[in-house]
C-alpha positions as CSV (number, residue, x, y, z in Angstrom):
1,M,34.8,-52.1,-21.2
2,A,36.7,-50.0,-18.6
3,L,38.9,-48.6,-21.3
4,V,35.9,-47.6,-23.4
5,L,34.4,-45.8,-20.4
6,T,37.7,-44.0,-19.7
7,L,38.0,-42.9,-23.3
8,L,34.5,-41.6,-23.3
9,V,35.0,-39.6,-20.1
10,L,38.1,-38.2,-21.6
11,V,36.4,-37.2,-24.7
12,L,33.7,-35.5,-22.7
13,L,36.1,-33.6,-20.5
14,V,38.1,-32.4,-23.5
15,T,34.9,-31.3,-25.2
16,A,33.9,-29.4,-22.0
17,V,37.3,-27.7,-21.8
18,L,37.2,-26.7,-25.4
19,E,33.6,-25.4,-25.1
20,F,34.6,-23.5,-21.9
21,D,37.7,-22.1,-23.7
22,R,35.5,-21.0,-26.6
23,S,32.9,-19.3,-24.4
24,T,35.6,-17.6,-22.3
25,R,37.3,-16.2,-25.4
26,T,33.9,-15.1,-26.7
27,M,33.1,-13.4,-23.4
28,V,36.5,-11.8,-23.2
29,K,36.2,-10.5,-26.8
30,A,32.7,-9.2,-26.0
31,A,34.0,-7.4,-22.9
32,G,36.9,-5.9,-25.1
33,N,34.4,-4.7,-27.7
34,F,32.2,-3.2,-25.1
35,R,35.2,-1.4,-23.5
36,D,36.4,-0.1,-26.8
37,G,32.9,0.9,-27.8
38,M,32.6,3.0,-24.7
39,K,36.0,4.5,-25.3
40,A,34.9,5.4,-28.9
41,F,31.7,6.8,-27.6
42,H,33.4,9.1,-25.3
43,L,35.9,10.2,-27.8
44,A,33.0,11.0,-30.2
45,T,31.3,13.1,-27.4
46,S,34.6,14.9,-26.9
47,G,34.5,15.8,-30.5
48,I,31.0,17.3,-30.1
49,A,32.2,19.4,-27.1
50,A,35.2,20.6,-29.1
51,A,33.0,21.6,-31.9
52,Q,30.8,23.7,-29.5
53,A,34.0,25.4,-28.2
54,L,35.1,26.2,-31.7
55,L,31.7,27.6,-32.6
56,K,31.8,29.8,-29.6
57,D,35.3,31.1,-30.5
58,D,34.1,31.7,-34.0
59,L,31.2,33.8,-32.7
60,V,33.6,36.0,-30.7
61,R,35.9,36.4,-33.5
62,H,33.5,36.7,-36.6
63,G,30.1,37.4,-35.0
64,G,28.6,39.1,-38.0
65,R,29.7,36.5,-40.6
66,D,30.0,32.9,-41.2
67,D,31.6,31.4,-44.3
68,L,33.4,28.4,-45.7
69,T,37.0,29.9,-45.2
70,E,36.6,29.9,-41.4
71,L,38.1,27.2,-39.2
72,W,34.8,25.6,-38.2
73,A,34.2,24.7,-41.8
74,T,37.4,22.6,-42.1
75,P,36.8,19.0,-41.3
76,L,39.0,17.5,-38.4
77,P,40.7,14.3,-39.7
78,P,41.3,11.4,-37.2
79,Y,43.2,13.0,-34.4
80,P,45.0,10.9,-31.7
81,L,43.4,11.3,-28.3
82,G,44.1,8.9,-25.4
83,D,43.8,5.3,-26.5
84,G,42.0,6.2,-29.8
85,T,41.2,8.9,-32.4
86,V,38.5,11.4,-32.8
87,A,37.3,13.0,-36.1
88,A,34.5,15.7,-36.6
89,W,33.1,18.0,-39.1
90,I,30.6,20.9,-38.7
91,Q,27.9,21.9,-41.3
92,D,26.1,25.2,-41.4
93,E,22.3,24.6,-41.4
94,G,21.8,28.2,-42.3
95,G,22.8,27.5,-45.9
96,K,19.8,25.2,-46.3
97,I,16.1,25.4,-47.1
98,N,13.9,25.1,-44.0
99,V,11.0,22.8,-44.7
100,N,9.1,23.9,-41.7
101,M,8.8,27.4,-43.3
102,L,6.5,26.1,-46.0
103,V,3.6,27.3,-43.7
104,T,3.1,30.2,-41.6
105,P,3.8,30.1,-37.8
106,S,0.0,29.5,-37.3
107,G,0.0,26.5,-39.6
108,T,-1.6,28.0,-42.5
109,K,-0.7,28.2,-46.2
110,P,0.9,31.5,-47.0
111,S,-0.8,34.0,-49.5
112,V,2.5,34.2,-51.6
113,P,4.0,30.7,-51.5
114,L,7.7,31.6,-51.8
115,Q,9.0,28.8,-49.7
116,I,6.6,26.3,-51.4
117,E,7.8,27.3,-54.9
118,Q,11.4,27.3,-53.7
119,L,11.2,23.8,-52.7
120,K,9.5,22.7,-55.8
121,R,12.3,24.3,-57.8
122,L,14.8,22.2,-55.8
123,F,13.0,19.2,-56.8
124,R,13.1,20.1,-60.5
125,L,16.7,21.2,-60.4
126,K,17.6,17.7,-59.0
127,G,15.5,16.0,-61.7
128,L,12.5,15.1,-59.4
129,D,8.8,15.4,-59.7
130,P,7.8,18.2,-57.3
131,A,4.4,16.5,-56.4
132,P,5.5,15.5,-53.0
133,V,5.9,19.1,-52.0
134,D,2.1,19.3,-51.7
135,A,2.2,16.4,-49.3
136,I,4.9,18.1,-47.2
137,V,2.6,21.2,-46.9
138,D,-0.2,18.9,-45.9
139,W,2.1,17.3,-43.3
140,L,2.9,20.7,-41.8
141,D,-0.4,22.7,-42.0
142,R,-3.0,22.4,-39.3
143,D,-6.0,21.6,-41.6
144,E,-7.2,18.3,-43.1
145,I,-7.7,19.8,-46.5
146,E,-5.5,18.1,-49.1
147,E,-3.4,20.0,-51.6
148,P,-3.7,18.8,-55.3
149,S,-1.0,16.2,-54.9
150,G,-1.1,16.1,-51.1
151,A,-2.2,13.8,-48.4
152,E,-3.8,14.3,-44.9
153,S,-4.7,11.8,-42.2
154,A,-7.3,10.0,-44.3
155,Y,-4.5,8.8,-46.7
156,Y,-2.1,7.8,-43.9
157,E,-4.7,5.9,-41.9
158,R,-5.4,3.6,-44.9
159,L,-1.8,2.4,-45.1
160,D,-0.9,-1.2,-43.9
161,R,0.8,0.4,-40.9
162,P,-1.5,3.4,-40.3
163,Y,-0.5,6.7,-38.6
164,R,-1.9,10.2,-38.6
165,C,-0.6,13.3,-40.3
166,R,1.5,15.4,-38.0
167,N,-0.2,18.7,-38.9
168,G,2.7,20.6,-37.2
169,R,6.3,21.3,-37.5
170,M,8.9,18.5,-38.1
171,D,11.3,17.8,-35.2
172,T,13.9,16.0,-37.4
173,L,14.5,16.0,-41.2
174,A,14.1,12.2,-41.1
175,E,10.4,12.7,-40.5
176,L,10.1,13.3,-44.2
177,H,10.4,9.5,-44.7
178,L,6.8,9.4,-43.3
179,V,5.4,11.8,-46.0
180,K,3.6,10.5,-49.1
181,G,5.9,10.4,-52.1
182,I,9.3,10.7,-50.2
183,S,11.0,7.5,-51.1
184,D,14.5,6.6,-49.8
185,E,15.9,7.7,-53.2
186,V,14.1,11.1,-53.1
187,Y,15.2,11.7,-49.5
188,R,18.8,10.9,-50.4
189,T,18.6,13.4,-53.2
190,I,17.0,16.4,-51.4
191,S,18.1,16.0,-47.8
192,P,21.6,17.5,-48.2
193,Y,19.8,20.8,-49.0
194,L,17.2,20.8,-46.4
195,T,16.9,21.5,-42.6
196,V,14.2,21.9,-39.9
197,Y,16.3,23.8,-37.4
198,T,16.8,27.3,-38.5
199,S,14.4,30.1,-37.1
200,D,13.5,31.7,-40.4
201,E,13.7,31.3,-44.2
202,S,16.9,33.3,-44.7
203,I,19.8,31.6,-46.5
204,N,23.4,32.1,-45.8
205,V,24.8,33.1,-49.2
206,N,28.3,32.5,-47.9
207,T,27.7,28.8,-47.2
208,A,24.8,27.7,-49.4
209,D,25.3,25.1,-52.0
210,P,25.0,26.5,-55.6
211,V,21.8,24.4,-56.1
212,V,20.2,26.3,-53.0
213,L,21.2,29.6,-54.3
214,Q,19.4,28.9,-57.6
215,T,16.2,28.3,-55.7
216,L,16.1,31.7,-53.9
217,P,12.6,33.0,-54.7
218,V,11.2,36.6,-55.1
219,P,7.8,37.8,-55.7
220,G,7.0,38.1,-59.4
221,Q,4.1,39.7,-61.2
222,D,0.4,38.9,-60.5
223,G,1.2,36.8,-57.4
224,A,3.7,34.6,-59.2
225,V,7.1,33.5,-57.9
226,A,10.4,34.3,-59.8
227,F,13.8,32.9,-59.5
228,P,16.4,35.5,-60.6
229,L,19.5,33.4,-60.1
230,D,20.5,30.9,-62.8
231,D,23.5,28.6,-62.8
232,K,25.8,31.1,-64.4
233,Q,24.9,33.9,-62.1
234,V,25.2,31.6,-59.1
235,E,28.7,30.6,-60.3
236,T,29.7,34.3,-60.3
237,I,28.3,34.6,-56.7
238,V,30.3,31.6,-55.4
239,D,33.5,33.0,-57.0
240,A,32.9,36.3,-55.2
241,R,32.3,34.7,-51.7
242,P,32.7,35.4,-48.8
243,F,30.6,38.5,-48.3
244,A,31.0,40.6,-45.3
245,A,27.5,41.9,-45.5
246,K,24.5,40.8,-47.6
247,G,24.4,44.1,-49.4
248,D,27.8,43.3,-50.9
249,L,26.0,41.1,-53.3
250,I,25.5,44.2,-55.5
251,K,29.4,44.0,-56.1
252,V,29.0,40.8,-58.0
253,P,29.3,41.3,-61.7
254,G,25.9,41.1,-63.4
255,M,23.8,41.8,-60.3
256,T,21.3,44.6,-60.5
257,S,20.1,46.7,-57.7
258,A,16.5,45.6,-58.4
259,V,17.4,41.9,-58.0
260,V,19.6,42.6,-54.9
261,S,16.8,44.6,-53.2
262,Q,14.3,41.6,-53.8
263,L,16.9,39.1,-52.6
264,L,18.0,40.9,-49.3
265,P,15.0,39.8,-47.2
266,R,15.7,36.2,-48.3
267,I,19.5,36.0,-47.4
268,T,22.0,36.5,-44.7
269,V,25.7,36.2,-44.2
270,A,25.6,34.9,-40.6
271,S,24.3,31.6,-39.1
272,S,23.1,30.5,-35.7
273,W,22.4,26.7,-36.3
274,F,25.0,24.0,-37.1
275,S,25.0,20.2,-37.4
276,V,28.0,18.4,-36.0
277,Y,29.1,14.8,-36.6
278,A,31.9,13.3,-34.6
279,E,33.3,9.8,-34.7
280,G,35.5,8.2,-32.1
281,E,37.6,5.0,-32.7
282,A,39.3,2.7,-30.3
283,N,41.0,-0.5,-31.3
284,G,39.0,-0.7,-34.5
285,V,35.6,-0.1,-32.9
286,K,34.0,3.1,-34.1
287,K,31.1,5.1,-32.6
288,G,29.5,8.3,-34.1
289,V,27.4,10.9,-32.7
290,L,25.3,13.5,-34.5
291,A,24.2,16.8,-32.8
292,V,22.7,20.0,-33.7
293,V,24.1,23.3,-32.0
294,D,22.1,26.5,-31.6
295,R,24.2,29.5,-30.8
296,S,21.4,32.1,-31.5
297,R,21.7,33.3,-27.9
298,G,25.5,33.3,-27.8
299,E,26.4,30.1,-25.9
300,P,26.4,27.2,-28.3
301,T,23.6,24.8,-27.0
302,L,22.8,21.3,-28.0
303,R,19.3,21.1,-29.4
304,Y,19.5,17.6,-30.9
305,W,21.7,14.6,-30.1
306,R,21.7,10.9,-31.2
307,L,24.0,8.0,-31.9
308,A,24.7,7.9,-35.6
309,D,23.8,4.7,-37.5
C-alpha cells in the first residue's frame, strides 16, 4: 500500500513539473512574441517616418511635379535595421478618383454630374453594374431622396443590423462596405482606383492607372458627359509620361487642342496626398502600419494612421 501511494505521489509530482514546464515555455514564448511584435511595430513606424522625410525631400526637389520615375514611387524592399527589417511603399492618392467629389461641398448633386458619370464609367470598364453609384451618391448627399438605384436611411434601417445613411463625406474608403450594392468582390475590384483624401477632383496624369485615365470626363452636348480618351489614346499618354506641365498633354500624338482644353480643368501633374504602407519584421513576427500623408501645406503631415490587418 505504501508503495502504491509513493508511486501515486511521484506521478502527481512529475505531472505537475511537466505542466509547470509547459506553462513556463508558453509564457516565455508569449513574452518573446510580444517583444518581437513591439520591435516589428516600431520598425514599421520608422518606415512611415522615413516615407514622410522622403516626401518632404521630393517636394523640395520636384515641387511642381510628381511622377512614377521619382524615388518615392520605388518600393523599399526589406531593409536591415536593428534586430529586424523594415519595408515600405508609397502610393499617390492624386492619381485616383475621389468618391467624396460625387456631390458638391454643400452636399447636393451637381447640375452636370461629371464625377458621377466618371465613377459609373469605372464600374463599366471593370465589368461591373454601375447601379451602386446611385447608392454612393445617396450615402454622400445631405437629403433623404433616393436616386433611381440608390438607398437612404429608410433602406439601411430595415437591415438585420440597422444603421443610418451617413449623408456626408466618407472618412475612409473602407466605408464603402456599408453602401448598398458594394460587396466584398465589388470593393476589391474598384478600391485600387478610388480615394477619399484629395482636396479636389483633379487626376494626376503622371501617376494615374490607365483605367482611371479612360474615365476622365468632359462636358458633352446637351448636358451629357463625354469620355474623350479610349484605351489606345491612353496607351499613347502613358508612353509619353512624365509631363512637366499638364499643358504638355498637347504634345502627345493624336491629342487635339480641343480635347486638351477640355481636360485641363480635370488633370494635374503634382500631388499632395499619399498613402504609405510600412511593415516591420523581427524574428519572424510582422507588423504593418498604413498611413495617409498630406503635404499640401509643405510639411508632410499624418492625416490617417492604423495598424494593418
